[in-house]
LUMKEKOL-327257 format. One line per 10 residues: their letters; for each residue x, y, z of N, C-alpha, C. Coordinates in steps of 0.001 Angstrom, whole numbers. Example, Ala and Ser with C-alpha at 12.3 -4.5 7.8 and 13.67 -1.06 7.14 Angstrom:
<recs>
AS) 13190/-5690/7800/12300/-4500/7800/13200/-3300/7800 ~ 12850/-2250/7080/13670/-1060/7140/12900/30/7870
</recs>
This chain:
<recs>
MATASLTSKK) 50996/71324/44410/49419/70943/44423/48882/70550/43034 ~ 49668/71207/42048/49256/70693/40665/49164/69105/40558 ~ 50395/68672/40914/50608/67078/40957/49566/66326/41737 ~ 49315/67036/42924/48552/66315/43947/47198/66303/43234 ~ 46684/67299/42620/45307/67653/41960/45468/66368/40925 ~ 46289/66348/39849/46569/65458/38772/46246/63912/39395 ~ 47150/63759/40457/46840/62494/40957/45669/61977/41461 ~ 45064/63084/42223/43753/62558/42638/42837/62420/41694 ~ 42742/63403/40589/41987/63365/39219/42072/61908/38729 ~ 43210/61436/38451/43552/60041/37786/42950/58945/38803
RALRRSISSI) 43196/59005/40171/42586/57955/40829/41046/57941/40953 ~ 40311/58937/40808/38941/59071/40798/38406/58512/39457 ~ 39101/58602/38530/38891/58365/36945/39083/56703/37198 ~ 39990/56387/37663/40141/54879/37846/39316/54167/38366 ~ 38648/54702/39441/37677/54114/40447/36394/54072/39455 ~ 36040/55166/38979/34937/55313/38028/34955/54379/36757 ~ 35891/54204/36040/35846/53529/34993/36244/51851/35370 ~ 36856/51616/36463/36898/50186/36746/35431/49783/37362 ~ 34873/50586/38168/33450/50033/38602/32602/49687/37344 ~ 32801/50541/36289/32105/50259/34991/32276/48760/34404
LHALSQDETR) 33526/48587/34140/34158/47339/33561/33929/46293/34415 ~ 33938/46526/35683/33608/45359/36606/32173/44772/36288 ~ 31448/45639/35951/29827/45339/35850/29723/44852/34237 ~ 30818/44815/33596/30554/44335/32092/30765/43036/32181 ~ 29807/42267/31405/29690/40755/31212/30833/40257/30670 ~ 31429/39075/30617/32238/38296/29869/31929/38096/28453 ~ 30797/37985/28286/30227/37858/26756/30288/39248/26224 ~ 30124/40298/26853/30307/41504/26269/31781/41897/26021 ~ 32670/41681/26941/33797/41792/26701/34493/40790/25422 ~ 34035/39859/25530/34252/38841/24258/34001/39245/22984
IQSHAITGRV) 32777/39743/22842/32355/40233/21605/33096/41480/21132 ~ 33212/42635/22021/34100/43418/21681/35536/43363/21441 ~ 36238/42456/22280/37393/41999/21890/37757/41397/20515 ~ 36660/40425/20046/36577/39911/18803/36532/41115/17592 ~ 35796/42107/17883/35745/43269/16850/37096/43944/16801 ~ 37729/44152/18038/38873/44929/17923/39995/44190/17279 ~ 40017/42721/17782/40963/41980/16698/41062/42090/15396 ~ 39843/41975/14881/39454/42083/13472/40167/43274/12938 ~ 39957/44479/13880/40392/45926/13254/42031/45878/13104 ~ 42432/45387/14270/43859/45181/14473/44610/44435/13428
LSAPWFSQAT) 44147/43402/12912/44560/42422/11987/44409/42978/10738 ~ 43438/43424/10304/43293/44101/8963/43885/45617/8659 ~ 44449/46034/9596/45228/47368/9652/46267/47090/8871 ~ 46744/48299/7896/47967/48156/7076/49083/47991/8080 ~ 49095/48676/9096/50391/48894/10033/50572/47457/10513 ~ 49633/46677/10642/49609/45656/11388/50518/44577/10188 ~ 50148/44385/9092/50525/43596/7983/52028/44045/7582 ~ 52296/45348/7453/53558/45604/7323/54469/45542/8439 ~ 54167/45412/9644/55034/45116/10838/55645/43756/10748 ~ 57158/43966/11186/57771/42731/11237/57834/42189/12935
TISCYLSMPT) 58031/43214/13802/58016/42820/15269/57019/43769/15893 ~ 56159/43095/16655/55099/43565/17464/55236/43252/19067 ~ 54973/44354/19849/54691/44078/21116/53502/44068/21543 ~ 52904/42901/22412/51540/43171/22634/51495/42539/24305 ~ 50623/43198/24859/50417/42902/26229/49432/41639/26544 ~ 49817/40846/27347/49032/39553/27664/47862/40028/28619 ~ 46684/39980/28081/45444/40562/28956/45113/39833/30266 ~ 44646/40664/31109/44189/39865/32500/42808/39364/31946 ~ 42327/38388/33080/41171/37766/32758/39882/38606/32445 ~ 39806/39872/33408/38795/40725/33064/39049/42153/32870
GEVDTSAVTE) 38305/43016/32549/38488/44451/32739/39243/45055/31570 ~ 39541/44494/30592/40239/44901/29314/40047/44087/28325 ~ 40611/44560/27033/40454/43888/25807/41272/42614/25870 ~ 40619/41606/25436/41453/40392/25566/42407/40041/24167 ~ 43533/39871/24540/44407/39937/23452/45025/38565/22948 ~ 44443/37544/23382/44805/36113/23260/44918/36003/21586 ~ 43830/36303/20901/43860/36177/19444/44649/36879/18827 ~ 45056/38016/19079/46032/38951/18552/47494/38388/18421 ~ 47571/37867/19911/49103/37426/20010/49386/35971/19228 ~ 48337/35048/19065/48243/33945/18216/48338/34391/17095
AILASGKNLF) 47714/35425/16262/47748/35622/14770/49201/36324/14621 ~ 49855/37045/15728/50975/37540/15399/52101/36399/15046 ~ 52028/35464/16126/52870/34377/15706/52579/33400/14437 ~ 51362/33203/14199/51106/32521/12977/51144/33195/11728 ~ 51593/34566/11794/51826/35282/10605/53437/35105/10413 ~ 54084/34893/11462/55434/34710/11203/56095/36088/11818 ~ 55510/36755/12173/56277/38021/13085/56931/37682/14368 ~ 57649/38708/14662/58208/38429/15948/57250/39058/17151 ~ 56993/38455/18063/56214/38620/19073/57000/38864/20577 ~ 56880/40022/21233/57439/40583/22267/56338/40862/23328
VPKVDITLPG) 56302/40461/24379/55414/40830/25420/55914/41243/26797 ~ 55244/41921/27793/55840/42777/28881/56317/41784/29892 ~ 57607/42070/30472/57952/41664/31635/58267/42712/32740 ~ 57515/42522/33783/57797/43479/35043/58767/43133/35876 ~ 59878/44019/36035/60998/43780/36574/61440/44984/37554 ~ 61235/45011/38775/61394/46325/39452/62917/46497/39618 ~ 63888/45630/39150/65146/45915/39396/65821/46732/38189 ~ 64781/46661/37147/65017/47509/35816/64710/49033/36206 ~ 65416/49893/35481/65182/51503/35631/63680/51936/35628 ~ 63221/51476/34573/61885/51622/34452/60778/50669/34902
GMDFLRVHNE) 61195/49549/35558/60508/48423/35995/59818/47485/35106 ~ 60082/47489/33623/59492/46757/32623/60538/46640/31438 ~ 60362/45593/30892/60926/45323/29585/60132/44415/28795 ~ 60309/44003/27493/59629/43363/26632/60504/42048/26158 ~ 60166/40871/26439/60949/39922/26019/60220/39121/24729 ~ 60871/38393/23887/60536/37582/22841/59880/36243/23386 ~ 58702/36063/22716/57965/34901/22878/58128/34118/21393 ~ 58502/32966/21328/59119/32292/20050/58061/31657/19267 ~ 57147/30989/19952/56091/30150/19252/54785/29923/20173 ~ 53808/29311/19581/52564/29162/20305/52739/28266/21481
EDLRSLPDGV) 53466/27337/21547/53792/26399/22720/54222/27277/23735 ~ 55543/28164/23322/56016/28993/24218/55034/29860/24877 ~ 54014/30518/24166/52943/31411/24637/52192/30580/25571 ~ 51869/29523/25339/50690/28994/26283/51392/28449/27559 ~ 52797/28146/27207/53444/27602/28727/53934/28621/29705 ~ 53839/29910/29298/54253/31099/30126/53466/30912/31399 ~ 54287/31197/32576/54004/31161/33873/53212/32549/34426 ~ 52223/32340/35525/51668/33589/35940/52820/34397/36587 ~ 52775/35765/36250/53788/36626/36817/52852/37731/37716 ~ 53279/38979/37580/52431/39924/38495/50837/40009/38269
WGIKEPQYQY) 50472/40035/39045/48690/40411/39018/48236/39012/38259 ~ 48715/37892/38254/48211/36919/37560/48266/36890/36054 ~ 48987/37990/35635/49178/38118/34240/50466/37056/33725 ~ 50304/36264/32727/51425/35577/32194/52658/36354/31642 ~ 53810/35807/32259/54897/36501/31891/55983/35674/31304 ~ 57034/35934/30546/58307/35266/30321/59246/35113/31129 ~ 60003/34049/31399/60942/34191/32226/62418/34739/31233 ~ 63192/34883/31956/64543/35415/31193/65150/34366/30231 ~ 64837/33329/30430/65792/32114/29937/64535/31419/29083 ~ 64899/30730/27835/64150/30250/27025/64754/28765/26387
RDAPRMKATD) 64621/27535/26763/65471/26575/26342/66891/26814/26616 ~ 67138/27199/27911/68717/27284/28381/69385/28420/27666 ~ 68826/29381/26919/69517/30344/26370/68810/31772/26786 ~ 69349/32777/26761/68562/34144/27229/67598/34503/26035 ~ 66565/34896/26666/65347/35508/25717/65992/36812/25199 ~ 65682/37079/23925/65802/38499/23530/65043/39484/24012 ~ 65481/40527/24466/64844/41665/25236/64470/42752/23935 ~ 63599/43598/24045/63453/44704/23139/64659/45735/23322 ~ 65105/45782/24441/66208/46774/24653/67760/46560/24495 ~ 67597/44784/23875/69063/44581/23732/69642/45119/22459
EDGAPLDVIL) 70891/45243/22458/71449/46189/21426/71379/45727/20089 ~ 71494/44412/20016/71107/43608/18745/69517/43187/18539 ~ 68755/43899/19505/67178/43245/19369/66442/43842/18205 ~ 65452/43132/17819/64955/43446/16432/63950/44624/16962 ~ 64023/45689/16252/63296/46897/16676/61836/46633/16732 ~ 61264/47461/17547/59721/47109/17726/59013/47921/16456 ~ 58074/47390/15829/57372/48312/14735/55966/48899/15339 ~ 55626/48348/16301/54347/48314/16768/54286/47942/18317 ~ 53917/48703/19087/53286/48480/20654/51763/48638/20866 ~ 51400/47338/21114/49877/47396/21533/49834/47348/23084
IPGVAFDRSL) 49025/48536/23425/49142/48933/24857/47763/49024/25394 ~ 47732/48540/26810/46480/48459/27544/46286/49801/28385 ~ 45279/50106/28908/45004/51192/29549/43758/51130/30456 ~ 43483/51906/31477/42060/51971/32173/41177/52773/31283 ~ 41673/53703/30684/40870/54689/29804/41817/55293/28743 ~ 41271/55938/27651/41742/56566/26629/40904/57703/26195 ~ 41235/58683/25812/40391/59913/25379/40691/60101/23861 ~ 39850/60908/23339/39755/61211/21818/40996/62012/21586 ~ 41808/62653/22318/42811/63308/22093/43969/62571/22345 ~ 43929/61018/22447/45021/60161/22645/45851/60004/23908
ARLGHGKGYY) 45160/60694/24953/45720/60561/26188/45237/59203/26683 ~ 46294/58716/27560/46069/57310/28096/46115/57384/29628 ~ 45182/56660/30238/45216/56647/31915/45675/55293/32192 ~ 46830/54792/32757/47190/53559/32956/46844/52971/34470 ~ 47371/52187/35076/46949/51781/36194/47591/52393/37493 ~ 48390/53412/37194/49322/54197/38224/50434/53834/38541 ~ 51049/52712/37931/52386/52354/38272/53549/52958/37409 ~ 53114/53545/36192/53974/54362/35226/54823/53435/34564 ~ 54541/52054/34321/55563/50923/33556/55392/51584/32242 ~ 54192/51628/31772/54125/52063/30231/54843/53321/29893
DRFLTSYTSL) 54377/54437/30563/54833/55868/30235/56420/55714/30291 ~ 57185/55082/31460/58473/55009/31288/59072/54441/30243 ~ 58653/53199/30036/59068/52394/28823/58859/53072/27403 ~ 57931/53717/27253/57533/53952/25911/58623/55354/25679 ~ 58690/56088/26736/59693/57316/26710/61161/56859/26534 ~ 61713/55828/27136/62768/55373/27235/63197/54705/25773 ~ 62076/54014/25228/62096/53226/24020/62263/54253/22971 ~ 61529/55273/22963/61585/56332/21876/62998/57002/21797 ~ 63707/57370/23073/65118/57613/23028/65732/56594/22404 ~ 65781/55373/22764/66622/54186/22306/66445/54275/20771
ASARRTTKPL) 65293/54405/20194/65007/54161/18749/65586/55336/17969 ~ 65901/56309/18499/66428/57606/18246/67849/57555/18227 ~ 68516/56836/19050/69951/56554/19362/70457/55655/18299 ~ 69334/54434/17824/69639/53654/16952/69445/53982/15778 ~ 68844/55339/15514/68620/55734/14166/67250/54703/13349 ~ 66670/54192/14438/65241/53400/13840/64107/54423/14075 ~ 63025/53774/13411/61678/54572/13411/61087/53976/14687 ~ 60400/55291/15411/59763/55202/16740/58391/54102/16323 ~ 58414/53024/17268/57249/52280/17033/56024/53177/17092 ~ 55030/52419/16466/53558/52796/16646/52928/52382/18009
FVGLALREQV) 52656/53589/18907/51881/53298/19955/50302/53030/19656 ~ 49868/51902/20001/48490/51687/19790/47848/51169/20825 ~ 46903/51884/21392/45908/51587/22454/44808/50677/22027 ~ 44470/49733/22888/43208/48985/22629/42303/49212/23688 ~ 40957/49585/23357/40086/49972/24438/38550/49432/24023 ~ 38073/48930/25036/36524/48712/25148/35747/50077/24938 ~ 34574/49962/24479/33870/51245/24258/33716/51917/25717 ~ 33389/51131/26755/33613/51849/28214/34927/52474/28397 ~ 35770/52258/27775/37093/52731/28124/37646/54042/27427 ~ 36530/54605/26284/36748/55585/25641/36009/56596/26197
LAAGEVPFGT) 36755/58027/26324/36321/59283/26795/36447/60342/25729 ~ 35690/61401/25952/35671/62654/25052/37129/63219/25357 ~ 37490/63953/24174/38841/64507/24095/39099/65646/25471 ~ 40120/65187/25922/40417/66184/27295/39936/65612/28540 ~ 39472/64374/28406/38850/64061/29751/39569/63168/30682 ~ 40714/62735/29961/41717/61876/30785/42657/62891/31198 ~ 43021/63018/32540/44083/63787/33080/45355/63797/32684 ~ 46204/64457/32241/47244/64332/31479/48497/65186/32117 ~ 49558/64566/32324/50689/65073/32933/51887/65139/31968 ~ 52967/65696/32483/54246/65991/31810/54934/64653/31597
NDVQVDMVVT) 54777/63720/32303/55286/62183/32307/54436/61322/31643 ~ 53352/61595/31230/52429/60827/30636/52729/60788/29161 ~ 52396/59706/28424/52789/59545/27028/51543/59220/26378 ~ 51211/59994/25240/50011/59767/24373/50365/58564/23485 ~ 49225/57921/23091/49354/56971/21961/49238/57552/20549 ~ 49580/56771/19576/49088/57296/18159/47840/57150/17778 ~ 47085/55979/18323/46027/55823/18122/45332/54760/19035 ~ 43825/54845/19011/43261/53665/19817/42184/52908/18980 ~ 42478/51724/19065/41314/50720/18483/40320/50345/19283 ~ 39214/50671/18817/37886/50289/19446/37063/49202/18696
PDEIITLHHV) 35942/48714/19271/35305/47841/18385/34638/48399/17005 ~ 34459/49922/17283/33665/50712/16386/34631/51404/15412 ~ 35939/51787/15594/36676/52541/14883/38052/52559/15118 ~ 38953/53180/14553/40213/53509/15178/40405/55187/15008 ~ 40668/55396/16512/40614/57020/16848/42177/57407/16558 ~ 42507/58369/15728/43832/58841/15565/43564/60264/15053 ~ 44642/61118/15341/44579/62408/14828/45523/62869/13700 ~ 46110/61674/12933/46717/61828/11818/46762/60776/11006 ~ 47105/60651/9689/46978/59529/8817/48277/58739/8976 ~ 47907/57263/9201/48944/56547/9661/48847/55370/8506
</recs>
């Protein structure tokens, strides 16, 4: 019953937040995304990172990450982006994007979001989970909603929760530092502490970047 109750609460909150986001104008989303981009690019953890994973945003309903991904590449950092693949144990991995031309030429994948193919110029793309892959320093994460206790509500597929859990274990096995989990949220996606239903399989983020502030429970 507890699991069913948690699921129904999440479903209701997704509907509520999605309705609010649907009513948000493109101009408002653009303005907020610009402010969030500025906070990300000026953060010490961004400048110190060598390898960053960032989601490629949907056309509406979430923070636009196009300027962030371009800045990652322009600064000479390694960029990895999500690839949904239901044949994988967790359903998702992150593949390297090499340059701005590569980024612009990515085909549409699941839900109309651009995704890399496994091959790049007749060679396999590096995956974040490859044994010789570059360890991720920061993972920029989407969500339907976040709260001030750093709980995240995703779209209900569990891709990010599974990947973040497995990648944390992989980092431990490699004896590398766990990446910083950073949520990106429009104002309308931020709720008071404890308002996002949270279960045992859900993963907290380390911080949430909004247009107005960076929400975190500890110094980073």
